[in-house]
Wavefront OBJ file of the C-alpha trace (Angstrom):
o trace
v -13.498 1.352 19.346
v -10.293 1.686 21.397
v -6.844 2.215 19.886
v -5.695 -0.580 17.713
v -2.225 -1.384 19.003
v -1.838 -5.180 19.022
v -2.617 -8.136 16.711
v -5.680 -9.202 18.722
v -7.254 -5.708 18.382
v -6.464 -5.739 14.712
v -8.240 -9.073 14.182
v -11.249 -7.772 16.160
v -11.358 -4.610 14.035
v -11.096 -6.501 10.819
v -13.662 -9.116 11.824
v -16.113 -6.344 12.696
v -16.780 -5.807 8.998
v -19.463 -7.818 7.128
v -18.717 -9.404 3.773
v -20.242 -7.156 1.111
v -22.874 -8.445 -1.287
v -21.291 -9.937 -4.298
v -17.997 -10.838 -2.620
v -17.318 -14.535 -2.515
v -16.101 -15.991 0.812
v -12.735 -16.581 -0.854
v -12.331 -12.958 -2.001
v -13.456 -11.726 1.421
v -10.829 -13.821 3.158
v -8.122 -12.554 0.875
v -9.294 -8.994 1.493
v -9.136 -9.461 5.331
v -5.753 -11.125 5.067
v -4.291 -8.201 3.129
v -5.779 -5.706 5.608
v -4.087 -7.786 8.321
v -0.802 -7.621 6.535
v -1.067 -3.787 6.208
v -1.882 -3.495 9.905
v 1.054 -5.782 10.820
v 3.387 -3.484 8.910
v 1.834 -0.408 10.510
v 2.206 -1.776 14.079
v 5.792 -2.915 13.538
v 6.829 0.348 11.804
v 7.498 -1.315 8.528
v 6.488 -0.029 5.064
v 3.776 -1.988 3.247
v 5.254 -2.163 -0.246
v 2.646 -4.046 -2.274
v 0.014 -2.310 -4.360
v -3.258 -1.435 -2.597
v -6.153 -1.517 -5.012
v -9.438 -3.035 -3.784
v -13.005 -2.406 -4.823
v -15.053 -2.499 -1.657
v -15.602 0.284 0.870
v -15.106 -2.135 3.799
v -11.549 -2.764 2.802
v -10.726 0.908 2.912
v -12.420 1.226 6.260
v -10.421 -1.700 7.566
v -7.063 0.180 6.910
v -8.194 3.435 8.628
v -7.667 4.408 12.215
v -11.153 4.072 13.748
v -10.662 7.127 15.931
v -9.738 9.543 13.141
v -10.491 7.919 9.831
v -6.859 8.379 8.744
v -5.348 5.691 6.549
v -2.557 3.687 8.091
v -0.576 3.789 4.819
v 0.000 6.938 2.768
v -3.156 7.831 0.828
v -0.998 8.283 -2.279
v -0.360 4.527 -2.289
v -4.142 3.669 -2.387
v -5.984 3.447 -5.610
v -9.649 3.906 -4.776
v -12.686 3.575 -6.867
v -15.233 6.344 -7.322
v -18.638 5.272 -5.946
l 1 2 3 4 5 6 7 8 9 10 11 12 13 14 15 16 17 18 19 20 21 22 23 24 25 26 27 28 29 30 31 32 33 34 35 36 37 38 39 40 41 42 43 44 45 46 47 48 49 50 51 52 53 54 55 56 57 58 59 60 61 62 63 64 65 66 67 68 69 70 71 72 73 74 75 76 77 78 79 80 81 82 83
């Protein structure tokens, strides 16, 4: 995937992930909306200040740079589960 540097590219990136088994459509839409908010902050140079604590691998992948796998917010702000 090319660099994600605009809202259309962010939407395409987020929509490239499939809803995990066990996630309701509502929960999945909320997950994607939060990933979008995080990307919006990243692209505009603002700090995302809300807690980041989700329980699906796809969410964490959504908020990583596809080229490098680096998170777009400080890793210390992310509470991940152990799989």
